[in-house]
C-alpha atoms as an extended CHARMM CRD file, in Angstrom:
* protein
*
       170  EXT
         1         1  MET       CA              1.0730000000      -14.0760000000       -6.6700000000  PROA      1               0.0000000000
         2         2  LYS       CA             -0.7680000000      -12.5770000000       -3.7080000000  PROA      2               0.0000000000
         3         3  LEU       CA             -1.1920000000       -8.8060000000       -3.6010000000  PROA      3               0.0000000000
         4         4  VAL       CA             -1.7240000000       -7.3720000000       -0.1060000000  PROA      4               0.0000000000
         5         5  LEU       CA             -2.8650000000       -3.8000000000        0.4250000000  PROA      5               0.0000000000
         6         6  LEU       CA             -1.1690000000       -2.6720000000        3.6420000000  PROA      6               0.0000000000
         7         7  MET       CA             -2.2820000000        0.7010000000        4.9440000000  PROA      7               0.0000000000
         8         8  ALA       CA             -2.6970000000        2.7180000000        8.1080000000  PROA      8               0.0000000000
         9         9  ILE       CA             -6.0060000000        4.5510000000        8.3490000000  PROA      9               0.0000000000
        10        10  THR       CA             -7.7140000000        6.8970000000       10.7500000000  PROA      10              0.0000000000
        11        11  LEU       CA            -10.9190000000        5.8510000000       12.4370000000  PROA      11              0.0000000000
        12        12  ASP       CA            -12.7890000000        7.8180000000        9.7580000000  PROA      12              0.0000000000
        13        13  GLY       CA            -11.0300000000        5.9130000000        6.9470000000  PROA      13              0.0000000000
        14        14  LYS       CA             -8.4580000000        8.4950000000        5.8430000000  PROA      14              0.0000000000
        15        15  ILE       CA             -4.9020000000        7.6100000000        4.8230000000  PROA      15              0.0000000000
        16        16  ALA       CA             -3.6760000000       11.2230000000        4.9290000000  PROA      16              0.0000000000
        17        17  LYS       CA             -4.9300000000       14.7920000000        5.1780000000  PROA      17              0.0000000000
        18        18  HSD       CA             -3.4550000000       15.5660000000        1.7460000000  PROA      18              0.0000000000
        19        19  SER       CA             -1.2450000000       13.8820000000       -0.8690000000  PROA      19              0.0000000000
        20        20  ASN       CA              1.9890000000       15.3380000000        0.5190000000  PROA      20              0.0000000000
        21        21  GLN       CA              1.4570000000       14.4620000000        4.1860000000  PROA      21              0.0000000000
        22        22  LEU       CA              4.1740000000       12.4080000000        5.7980000000  PROA      22              0.0000000000
        23        23  ALA       CA              3.1620000000        9.1800000000        7.5390000000  PROA      23              0.0000000000
        24        24  ASN       CA              4.4870000000       10.5580000000       10.8320000000  PROA      24              0.0000000000
        25        25  TRP       CA              0.9990000000       10.2600000000       12.3510000000  PROA      25              0.0000000000
        26        26  THR       CA              1.1010000000        6.4620000000       12.4480000000  PROA      26              0.0000000000
        27        27  SER       CA              2.1650000000        4.4420000000       15.4790000000  PROA      27              0.0000000000
        28        28  LYS       CA              5.5650000000        2.8610000000       16.0900000000  PROA      28              0.0000000000
        29        29  ALA       CA              3.9010000000       -0.5660000000       16.0470000000  PROA      29              0.0000000000
        30        30  ASP       CA              2.4350000000        0.1110000000       12.5970000000  PROA      30              0.0000000000
        31        31  LYS       CA              5.8020000000        1.2470000000       11.2460000000  PROA      31              0.0000000000
        32        32  LYS       CA              7.5180000000       -1.8400000000       12.6990000000  PROA      32              0.0000000000
        33        33  MET       CA              4.9010000000       -4.1800000000       11.2030000000  PROA      33              0.0000000000
        34        34  PHE       CA              5.0830000000       -2.3560000000        7.8400000000  PROA      34              0.0000000000
        35        35  VAL       CA              8.8600000000       -2.7650000000        7.6670000000  PROA      35              0.0000000000
        36        36  ALA       CA              8.6930000000       -6.4530000000        8.6180000000  PROA      36              0.0000000000
        37        37  GLU       CA              5.9250000000       -7.3130000000        6.1190000000  PROA      37              0.0000000000
        38        38  THR       CA              7.4050000000       -5.3880000000        3.1920000000  PROA      38              0.0000000000
        39        39  LYS       CA             10.8340000000       -6.9330000000        3.7740000000  PROA      39              0.0000000000
        40        40  LYS       CA              9.2540000000      -10.3840000000        4.0430000000  PROA      40              0.0000000000
        41        41  ALA       CA              7.4590000000       -9.8950000000        0.7050000000  PROA      41              0.0000000000
        42        42  GLY       CA             10.5840000000       -8.3920000000       -0.8300000000  PROA      42              0.0000000000
        43        43  VAL       CA              8.6700000000       -5.8130000000       -2.8770000000  PROA      43              0.0000000000
        44        44  ILE       CA              6.4170000000       -2.8120000000       -2.3460000000  PROA      44              0.0000000000
        45        45  VAL       CA              4.3880000000       -1.0440000000       -5.0470000000  PROA      45              0.0000000000
        46        46  MET       CA              3.4410000000        2.6080000000       -4.5410000000  PROA      46              0.0000000000
        47        47  GLY       CA              2.5710000000        5.7720000000       -6.4020000000  PROA      47              0.0000000000
        48        48  GLU       CA              4.9310000000        8.6290000000       -6.9790000000  PROA      48              0.0000000000
        49        49  ASN       CA              3.3010000000       10.9130000000       -4.3690000000  PROA      49              0.0000000000
        50        50  THR       CA              3.6920000000        8.2060000000       -1.7330000000  PROA      50              0.0000000000
        51        51  TYR       CA              7.3210000000        7.6890000000       -2.7180000000  PROA      51              0.0000000000
        52        52  ASN       CA              7.9450000000       11.4450000000       -2.5470000000  PROA      52              0.0000000000
        53        53  THR       CA              6.5910000000       11.6130000000        1.0160000000  PROA      53              0.0000000000
        54        54  ILE       CA              9.0730000000        8.8790000000        1.9750000000  PROA      54              0.0000000000
        55        55  GLY       CA             11.8650000000       10.6270000000        0.0690000000  PROA      55              0.0000000000
        56        56  LYS       CA             14.1030000000        7.6270000000       -0.5390000000  PROA      56              0.0000000000
        57        57  PRO       CA             13.8880000000        3.9260000000       -1.3970000000  PROA      57              0.0000000000
        58        58  LEU       CA             12.9220000000        1.6870000000        1.4930000000  PROA      58              0.0000000000
        59        59  PRO       CA             15.9930000000       -0.4910000000        2.1290000000  PROA      59              0.0000000000
        60        60  ASP       CA             16.2160000000       -4.2750000000        1.7600000000  PROA      60              0.0000000000
        61        61  ARG       CA             13.2500000000       -4.6060000000       -0.6340000000  PROA      61              0.0000000000
        62        62  LEU       CA             12.3830000000       -3.6530000000       -4.1960000000  PROA      62              0.0000000000
        63        63  ASN       CA             10.5020000000       -0.3680000000       -4.4520000000  PROA      63              0.0000000000
        64        64  ILE       CA              8.2650000000       -0.2100000000       -7.5350000000  PROA      64              0.0000000000
        65        65  VAL       CA              7.0430000000        3.3610000000       -8.0630000000  PROA      65              0.0000000000
        66        66  LEU       CA              4.2820000000        4.0330000000      -10.5740000000  PROA      66              0.0000000000
        67        67  SER       CA              5.2140000000        7.1400000000      -12.5280000000  PROA      67              0.0000000000
        68        68  GLN       CA              3.8580000000        9.0090000000      -15.5320000000  PROA      68              0.0000000000
        69        69  GLU       CA              7.4170000000        9.9310000000      -16.5470000000  PROA      69              0.0000000000
        70        70  PRO       CA              9.7410000000        7.1190000000      -15.4340000000  PROA      70              0.0000000000
        71        71  GLU       CA             12.3370000000        8.1000000000      -18.0320000000  PROA      71              0.0000000000
        72        72  LYS       CA             12.9900000000       11.2730000000      -16.0290000000  PROA      72              0.0000000000
        73        73  LYS       CA             13.7680000000        9.3010000000      -12.8770000000  PROA      73              0.0000000000
        74        74  GLU       CA             16.8780000000        7.4570000000      -11.7770000000  PROA      74              0.0000000000
        75        75  ASN       CA             16.4310000000        3.7530000000      -11.1120000000  PROA      75              0.0000000000
        76        76  ILE       CA             18.6090000000        1.8400000000       -8.6530000000  PROA      76              0.0000000000
        77        77  PRO       CA             18.7850000000       -1.7890000000       -9.8490000000  PROA      77              0.0000000000
        78        78  GLY       CA             17.3170000000       -4.1950000000       -7.3030000000  PROA      78              0.0000000000
        79        79  SER       CA             16.1700000000       -1.3560000000       -5.0650000000  PROA      79              0.0000000000
        80        80  LEU       CA             14.1620000000        1.3150000000       -6.9040000000  PROA      80              0.0000000000
        81        81  GLU       CA             12.3170000000        1.1230000000      -10.2170000000  PROA      81              0.0000000000
        82        82  PHE       CA             10.0800000000        3.8300000000      -11.6560000000  PROA      82              0.0000000000
        83        83  ILE       CA              7.5540000000        2.2390000000      -14.0200000000  PROA      83              0.0000000000
        84        84  LYS       CA              4.7030000000        3.4180000000      -16.2300000000  PROA      84              0.0000000000
        85        85  ALA       CA              2.4080000000        0.3960000000      -16.4820000000  PROA      85              0.0000000000
        86        86  THR       CA             -1.1160000000       -0.7660000000      -15.7850000000  PROA      86              0.0000000000
        87        87  PRO       CA             -1.8860000000       -2.6070000000      -12.5470000000  PROA      87              0.0000000000
        88        88  LYS       CA             -2.2130000000       -5.8820000000      -14.5020000000  PROA      88              0.0000000000
        89        89  GLU       CA              1.1790000000       -5.2950000000      -16.1320000000  PROA      89              0.0000000000
        90        90  ILE       CA              2.7660000000       -4.6320000000      -12.7170000000  PROA      90              0.0000000000
        91        91  VAL       CA              1.3470000000       -7.8740000000      -11.2810000000  PROA      91              0.0000000000
        92        92  ALA       CA              2.4990000000       -9.8450000000      -14.3550000000  PROA      92              0.0000000000
        93        93  LEU       CA              5.9840000000       -8.3160000000      -14.0830000000  PROA      93              0.0000000000
        94        94  LEU       CA              6.2920000000       -9.2310000000      -10.3960000000  PROA      94              0.0000000000
        95        95  GLU       CA              5.0190000000      -12.7760000000      -11.0180000000  PROA      95              0.0000000000
        96        96  LYS       CA              7.5480000000      -13.1750000000      -13.8380000000  PROA      96              0.0000000000
        97        97  ARG       CA             10.2940000000      -12.0350000000      -11.4500000000  PROA      97              0.0000000000
        98        98  GLY       CA              9.3060000000      -14.7470000000       -8.9730000000  PROA      98              0.0000000000
        99        99  PHE       CA              7.6210000000      -12.7750000000       -6.2110000000  PROA      99              0.0000000000
       100       100  GLU       CA              5.0390000000      -14.8160000000       -4.2940000000  PROA      100             0.0000000000
       101       101  THR       CA              3.6350000000      -11.8280000000       -2.4100000000  PROA      101             0.0000000000
       102       102  ALA       CA              3.7310000000       -8.0970000000       -3.1120000000  PROA      102             0.0000000000
       103       103  ILE       CA              2.6930000000       -5.2520000000       -0.8340000000  PROA      103             0.0000000000
       104       104  LEU       CA              0.6200000000       -2.3990000000       -2.2260000000  PROA      104             0.0000000000
       105       105  GLY       CA              1.4320000000        0.7030000000       -0.2250000000  PROA      105             0.0000000000
       106       106  GLY       CA             -0.6590000000        3.5290000000       -1.6640000000  PROA      106             0.0000000000
       107       107  GLY       CA             -1.6800000000        6.1410000000       -2.2850000000  PROA      107             0.0000000000
       108       108  ALA       CA             -5.4140000000        6.4280000000       -2.7800000000  PROA      108             0.0000000000
       109       109  THR       CA             -5.3600000000        6.5600000000       -6.5950000000  PROA      109             0.0000000000
       110       110  VAL       CA             -2.9460000000        3.6400000000       -6.9230000000  PROA      110             0.0000000000
       111       111  ASN       CA             -5.0010000000        1.6600000000       -4.4000000000  PROA      111             0.0000000000
       112       112  GLY       CA             -8.1280000000        2.4600000000       -6.3980000000  PROA      112             0.0000000000
       113       113  SER       CA             -6.6080000000        1.4080000000       -9.7180000000  PROA      113             0.0000000000
       114       114  PHE       CA             -5.5590000000       -2.0070000000       -8.3790000000  PROA      114             0.0000000000
       115       115  LEU       CA             -8.9180000000       -2.4720000000       -6.6230000000  PROA      115             0.0000000000
       116       116  LYS       CA            -10.8600000000       -1.5650000000       -9.7710000000  PROA      116             0.0000000000
       117       117  GLU       CA             -8.9600000000       -4.2740000000      -11.6800000000  PROA      117             0.0000000000
       118       118  ASN       CA             -9.7810000000       -6.7790000000       -8.8940000000  PROA      118             0.0000000000
       119       119  LEU       CA             -6.0730000000       -7.4580000000       -8.2900000000  PROA      119             0.0000000000
       120       120  ILE       CA             -5.9660000000       -7.0060000000       -4.5100000000  PROA      120             0.0000000000
       121       121  ASP       CA             -6.1690000000      -10.3310000000       -2.6740000000  PROA      121             0.0000000000
       122       122  GLU       CA             -5.9900000000       -9.1300000000        0.9320000000  PROA      122             0.0000000000
       123       123  ILE       CA             -6.4620000000       -5.8230000000        2.7510000000  PROA      123             0.0000000000
       124       124  TRP       CA             -4.5770000000       -5.2790000000        6.0210000000  PROA      124             0.0000000000
       125       125  LEU       CA             -5.5290000000       -2.1060000000        7.8460000000  PROA      125             0.0000000000
       126       126  THR       CA             -3.9310000000       -0.5940000000       10.9040000000  PROA      126             0.0000000000
       127       127  ILE       CA             -6.6030000000        1.5490000000       12.5210000000  PROA      127             0.0000000000
       128       128  GLU       CA             -4.9610000000        4.4830000000       14.2510000000  PROA      128             0.0000000000
       129       129  PRO       CA             -6.7270000000        6.4530000000       17.0200000000  PROA      129             0.0000000000
       130       130  LYS       CA             -7.0920000000        9.6160000000       14.9400000000  PROA      130             0.0000000000
       131       131  ILE       CA             -9.7970000000       11.4240000000       12.9940000000  PROA      131             0.0000000000
       132       132  PHE       CA             -8.9050000000       13.7530000000       10.1050000000  PROA      132             0.0000000000
       133       133  GLY       CA            -12.4210000000       14.6150000000        8.9040000000  PROA      133             0.0000000000
       134       134  ASP       CA            -11.2840000000       15.8060000000        5.4870000000  PROA      134             0.0000000000
       135       135  GLY       CA             -8.5400000000       13.9590000000        3.6790000000  PROA      135             0.0000000000
       136       136  LEU       CA             -7.6520000000       11.1440000000        1.3360000000  PROA      136             0.0000000000
       137       137  SER       CA             -9.7920000000        8.0370000000        1.4570000000  PROA      137             0.0000000000
       138       138  LEU       CA             -8.3300000000        4.5550000000        1.2340000000  PROA      138             0.0000000000
       139       139  PHE       CA             -9.4160000000        4.2840000000       -2.4110000000  PROA      139             0.0000000000
       140       140  ASN       CA             -9.8130000000        6.9180000000       -5.1040000000  PROA      140             0.0000000000
       141       141  GLY       CA            -11.3610000000        6.2870000000       -8.5250000000  PROA      141             0.0000000000
       142       142  ALA       CA            -12.7210000000        2.8020000000       -7.8350000000  PROA      142             0.0000000000
       143       143  ASP       CA            -16.4710000000        2.4470000000       -8.1520000000  PROA      143             0.0000000000
       144       144  VAL       CA            -16.7020000000       -1.1810000000       -7.0310000000  PROA      144             0.0000000000
       145       145  ASP       CA            -18.8980000000       -3.4310000000       -4.9350000000  PROA      145             0.0000000000
       146       146  LEU       CA            -16.6140000000       -6.0890000000       -3.4750000000  PROA      146             0.0000000000
       147       147  ASN       CA            -17.2450000000       -8.4640000000       -0.6310000000  PROA      147             0.0000000000
       148       148  LEU       CA            -14.6130000000       -9.2750000000        1.9580000000  PROA      148             0.0000000000
       149       149  GLU       CA            -13.9730000000      -12.1940000000        4.2710000000  PROA      149             0.0000000000
       150       150  LEU       CA            -12.4410000000      -11.5830000000        7.6860000000  PROA      150             0.0000000000
       151       151  ILE       CA             -9.0400000000      -13.2730000000        8.0110000000  PROA      151             0.0000000000
       152       152  SER       CA             -8.2860000000      -12.0670000000       11.5180000000  PROA      152             0.0000000000
       153       153  THR       CA            -10.2470000000      -10.0320000000       14.0050000000  PROA      153             0.0000000000
       154       154  ALA       CA             -8.8970000000       -6.7500000000       15.2170000000  PROA      154             0.0000000000
       155       155  THR       CA             -5.5680000000       -7.3970000000       16.9130000000  PROA      155             0.0000000000
       156       156  LYS       CA             -4.2520000000       -4.8370000000       19.3720000000  PROA      156             0.0000000000
       157       157  ILE       CA             -0.7300000000       -4.0300000000       18.1670000000  PROA      157             0.0000000000
       158       158  GLU       CA             -0.1570000000       -1.0630000000       20.4700000000  PROA      158             0.0000000000
       159       159  GLU       CA             -2.1800000000        0.8480000000       23.0490000000  PROA      159             0.0000000000
       160       160  ASN       CA             -5.2530000000        2.1580000000       21.1690000000  PROA      160             0.0000000000
       161       161  VAL       CA             -4.0620000000        0.7390000000       17.7940000000  PROA      161             0.0000000000
       162       162  LEU       CA             -5.7850000000       -2.1660000000       16.0440000000  PROA      162             0.0000000000
       163       163  GLN       CA             -5.0210000000       -4.1810000000       12.9470000000  PROA      163             0.0000000000
       164       164  VAL       CA             -7.6630000000       -6.0300000000       10.9520000000  PROA      164             0.0000000000
       165       165  ARG       CA             -7.1320000000       -8.2810000000        7.9260000000  PROA      165             0.0000000000
       166       166  TYR       CA             -9.5810000000       -9.1750000000        5.1680000000  PROA      166             0.0000000000
       167       167  ARG       CA             -9.5180000000      -11.4010000000        2.0840000000  PROA      167             0.0000000000
       168       168  VAL       CA            -11.1670000000      -10.0540000000       -1.0630000000  PROA      168             0.0000000000
       169       169  ILE       CA            -13.7890000000      -12.5200000000       -2.2820000000  PROA      169             0.0000000000
       170       170  LYS       CA            -13.3130000000      -12.9800000000       -6.0190000000  PROA      170             0.0000000000
């Protein structure tokens, strides 16, 4: 199974100002691409803070939410599953369920945990024309030294908005 990290970032590499910030700062083109790619994959994996900023399951795909207390949450079969598991366990579960591709959708700590375990195959970044200065970096808690291979050069997806795609060299 291929795991693709799909994130919007500011020019200074931030994914949000704080863990509760809504993704209302990203472009319409990024949102449209995000919806299309997550529906195509059929599954998105995210942390509980990210899910809470969205506020509801994303329709027409399985939402896997990493949670420290999944027993306190209400699952919706085929749509929303709260899970307490390691990144390797999540990937094994999705492979067992027949997914060929999964989208990793944040936040910084979840991204970092999957990166640290060397489970991310590709990184797709939408670079938005913003600078936050302070804020959440793309990865938290991952002291790694990985090399990447460019899959596609920066593609203009909207005025002033670029997308770049890399493959993680393993």
